[in-house]
N, C-alpha and C positions, 0 to 999 in steps of 0.2 A: 504493500500500500504506500502511495506517496504520502509524505508527511502532511497531515491536515487535509488530504484530498480524498478523491474517490479511490476505491480499490481498483486494481488493474482490470478486472472483468467489467465492472460498471463503466469505467472510463473508456474501455474499448467499444462497448455498445453505444455509448454516447458519441464517441468519435466517428463510428461507422455511419450513424445517422447524419451527423454534421457534415461529414465528407460527401455523402450522397447528394445532399442539397447544395453544398458549397461548390462542388465541381460540375454541377449541372450546366450545360452550355447556355450561355446568355444569348438572347435574340440578337440578330445582326445589327439592329438599330442601336442596341446598348453597346455592342462592340465598337460601332462607329463613334458613339459619344465618348467612350473610354479612350479610344485612339486620339480623339481631339483633345481630351484632358491630358493625356500623356504628352502630347506635343506642346500643350500650353505650359505644363509644369517641368518638362524636361527631365534632367537627371535626378531631381528630387522626388519625382513620382514613384510611389511604392506599391500602388495597387488601388483597387476600388471594390466596394461592396454594393451589390445590387439587391434591393429589397423593396417592399411596399406593394401597393395594390396592382401596379402594372406587372409585377413579377407573378402574382397569383393569377391575374386575369390579363393576359397580354393585350395591349391596346396601343398600336403604333401611333395613334392620334393623342394619346395621353401624355402626361408628364412623368418621366421615369425618375425614380428616387435613387440617388447614389451617394455613398460616403467615399471620399477620396483620401487616401493615406499618403502623406508626404514625409520625407526625411527631415526637411528643414522648413519651418513655417515662414521665416524671414525671406528665404529664397523664393518660396512659393507665392507669398501674399504681399511681400514688401514689409518695411519696418513697422508702420502703424498697424496695418491689418494683422500682421504676424503677432504683434504684441497683444492686440485685442483677443486674438484667438488663443493665445497662451493663457490669458486671464479667464476667458469664457468660451470654451470650444463648444461646438464647431463654428466655423464661419460659412454661412450659406450663400450661394450664388446661383445664377441661372445661366444655362447654355442652350443654344439651338444650333444645329448644323444641318447642311443639306444631306439627304440620303435618298438615293434611287428616285430622283425627281420630286421628292417631297421634303419636308422639314421635320426633324425629330428634336425633341426637347427634353431637358432634364433639370431638376433641381438637385444641386450637389452640395454636399457639406464637407468642408476641408478640416482635417485634423492631422496632427503629427502621428507617426507610427508609435512614438512613446506614449502619447495621450491615448491612442487606441488600446495599447497593451495594458495601460493602467486602468482604463475604463472598463475593461473586461474582468478585472480582478476585484477581490474584496478590499483592496486599498481604496477603491472608489466608493464613497458612501452612497451617492445618489444612483438611481437606477437608469438614468438617461441612456447610458451606453450599454451596460450589461443587460438591461431589460430588452434592448433592441437586438443586440448581437446574439442573444440566446435563441432568437427566432430563426426560421429558415431564411437563408440568403445565399447569394452566389458571389464567389470571389472572381473578379475579372481583372486581367492585366497583372496578376501577381506572378513574379518570376518562379520558375519551377523549384529552384533551390530554397525559396522562401515559403513555399506553399505549406510544408509540414508545420512550420512555426505558426503560420496564420491559423491553421486548423486547430492547433493546440490552444491558441488564444480564444477561439470561438468555443471550444469545449470548456475552457475556464469560465467564460461568460455564462454558459448553461449551468455550471456548478454554482457560480456565485449567486445567480438568481434563486436557485433552489435553497441554498443555505440561508439566504435572507428571507425568502418567502415562507418556507415551511413553518418556522416558529410562529409566524403571524397567522397562518391558515389553520393551524391545529390539525386534527385528524382529517385525512383526505382518503376517500375509498379507492380511487383509481387515478391513472395518469391524466385522463380527461379533466377530472375535477381539480387535480393539482395545477395543470397548466392554465386552465381558464381562471382559476383563482389568482395565480401568480401574475398573469398578464393584466388582470384587473387592478392589482396592486400597483404595478408599474405605470399603468395608464393614469391612475388617480394621482400619481406624483408629478403630473404635467398638466398643462392646459390643453385639453384635447376635446374634439367635438364628438368622438365616438361614445355611444351609450354602453351600458354594462354588457349588453348582448354581443358586442363586437368581439370580445375576447373568445367567447365560445365559438363564434363563427370562424375565427381564425384557426382555432384548434381543429375544428371539424374539416376545414379546408386542407389541412396537412396532417391527416390522421396518422399516417405511418411514422412521420417524424416525431410527432408529439407522443404517440403511443410508445415507440421504442425508447426515446430519451426519458419519458416519464416513468416507465416501468423500471428502467435502470436506476434512476435517481431514488425512487421510493424503496427499492430493494437495498440500496447502499446507505441511504440517509433516512433513518427511521423518523417518520412524522411524529411530532409530539402529541400527547393525548389531550393537551389543552393549550390555549394561546398564552404565551408568556407575557408578563407585564413589560419586560424589556423590549420585546418585539413590537408591542403596541406603541411604545414611546419612539422607537427607532422609525417606524413607518409614519407616525404622526409628524415627526420632525422632517422626514423625507418628503412627505406630501406638501407641507408648508414651504419648505425650501424649494421644492420643485416648481411650485406655482411662481415663486419669485424669479427663479432662474429662467422659466419660460418667458416671462415678461421681459427679462433682460435680453434673452436671445432674440425676441421679437423686435425690440428696439435696436439692437445691433444689426439685425437683418435689414432694417430700413435704409441703412447706409451701405450694405454690401450686396443686396439682392434687388436688382432693377425689377420694378413691378411687384414688390413684396406685398403691398396692401391688396392689390388685385388678386394675387395668388391666395392669400389668406382668406379673402372673401369668397373666392371660388371654392376653396376646400371646405370652408364651413358650410356653404350652401349645399355642396355635393353630399356631405355626410349627414346634414340635418334637415335639408329641404327648406330652411329658413333663409329668405333673401337677405343679403348683407350689403347695404349701400355705403360706399365710401364718399363722404362729402368733399366738395372742392376745398373747403377749409382744412380738412384732415390731410388732403394731398399736399397742400402748400406747406403746412406746419404740423406734421404728424406728431411731434413730441408735445405739442400744445393741445391739439384738438382730438387726439386719438382716445384720450381717457374716457370721455362720456360714452363713446361707442363701445369700448371695452366693458364698462360698467353695465351698459344696457344689455349687451350680449350675455354677460354673466347672469344678470337678473332673469333673462329669458332662458337660461340654461342651454344656450347654444354651445358653449363649452363649459367644462367642469374643472 
């Protein structure tokens, strides 16, 4: 058994499931986008992670979600943007490139390879990274000699989520219950438009992955018979902190993501069906006029 980690059998089962998903071929549209990002970032590019709704339900007309790993934030983003990303990762931007007579688009988030590895581990208190990277995703543009290390990082994210979530969930009867509960916890620690049923829909959409990893985790990490007071406190702090970090990332995105307000409005309406109007005043001075809109959407429970 690795010190403080999963035993070899459980880790092998989790890794097999992670590898099956992570090495699944990406659509050619995504390969084209990643090629453009590799060209943009040059030698500091270390790979990309493809995840999100367009991975589950391929849609060439949609906006693909990518996380881009780089070796050096300053080289990739410049002095100011690099410093901001070190303080509050990731830095989100938008890219569109021509493909086969059409245009393909992505929202991509940049973070350093060091931030990625730290975010997968229990060193990271908040679930923003390990909650995402524990879910099915595809590694794109990762050099073959680096692929085993990146797979290990993703396995660590799966384990980190389990060790943080199980004490808060208490007894769970099966893998489906575990994963839906764990994902709901991580969603609650951010400002997100999805309802509580979103987590269960995701689990059912990737049954094999969640069943295999969940059964391995539950066999290796015994679920407690009751919820611990320490875990209630941990997740309470994580949820409050996460809302604040979400606002911080949104504000940072106003300066790094062209069309950020329109993208957020589109995403909120897509997930909730509630139209979101961005006023001219909010477009001109978002830091001043955005707050009434945020408060109204919160009151309407458009996001939680």
